[in-house]
C-alpha positions in Angstrom: -5.6 -31.0 -18.5 -7.0 -28.0 -20.4 -4.4 -26.8 -22.9 -6.2 -24.5 -25.3 -8.5 -21.5 -25.4 -11.5 -23.5 -26.6 -11.3 -25.9 -23.6 -10.7 -22.9 -21.2 -13.7 -21.1 -22.7 -15.9 -24.2 -22.0 -14.8 -24.3 -18.4 -15.4 -20.6 -17.8 -18.8 -20.9 -19.5 -19.7 -23.7 -17.0 -18.5 -21.5 -14.1 -20.6 -18.7 -15.3 -23.6 -21.1 -15.4 -22.9 -22.1 -11.8 -22.5 -18.5 -10.7 -25.9 -17.7 -12.1 -27.6 -20.2 -9.8 -25.2 -20.3 -6.8 -24.5 -17.6 -4.3 -23.2 -17.4 -0.7 -26.8 -18.3 0.6 -27.1 -21.5 -1.5 -27.4 -24.7 0.6 -24.2 -26.6 0.9 -26.1 -29.7 -0.2 -27.1 -28.2 -3.6 -25.4 -30.1 -6.4 -24.4 -26.8 -8.2 -22.9 -25.5 -5.0 -20.9 -28.7 -4.5 -19.6 -28.5 -8.1 -18.5 -24.9 -7.6 -17.2 -25.6 -4.1 -14.7 -28.1 -5.5 -12.7 -25.0 -6.5 -12.3 -24.1 -2.8 -13.1 -20.5 -3.7 -16.3 -18.6 -2.8 -18.8 -17.9 -5.7 -18.3 -14.2 -5.2 -14.5 -14.5 -5.5 -14.7 -16.6 -8.7 -17.0 -14.0 -10.1 -14.4 -11.3 -9.3 -11.7 -13.4 -11.1 -13.8 -13.8 -14.2 -14.9 -10.2 -14.4 -11.3 -9.1 -14.0 -12.0 -7.1 -10.8 -9.5 -9.2 -8.8 -6.7 -11.5 -9.9 -6.1 -14.9 -8.2 -3.0 -15.3 -6.1 -0.5 -17.9 -7.3 -1.8 -20.3 -4.6 -5.4 -19.9 -5.7 -4.5 -20.2 -9.4 -2.6 -23.4 -8.6 -5.5 -24.9 -6.7 -8.0 -23.9 -9.3 -5.7 -25.2 -12.0 -5.5 -28.6 -10.3 -9.2 -28.8 -9.7 -10.2 -27.8 -13.2 -7.2 -29.4 -14.9 -6.2 -26.0 -16.4 -2.6 -24.8 -16.7 -2.2 -22.2 -14.0 -0.5 -19.9 -16.5 -3.8 -19.6 -18.3 -5.5 -18.6 -15.1 -2.8 -16.0 -14.4 -2.9 -14.7 -18.0 0.8 -15.6 -18.6 
């Protein structure tokens, strides 16, 4: 489980890398799409979360936290 800012930064860096190559038109068989899909959130929505345009709901933060082994409090900024 991710428990500090350095680990969190590494995960968000990887998500940024994936978002640079995956979009809603990317094939579902693409390895990068599959990795991003494990979050069960669309690439555009993840981008909104990372940019601060939108905040994840508690349910989404919980799911993302489980999939990424991140404390949901970090995802919610608590």
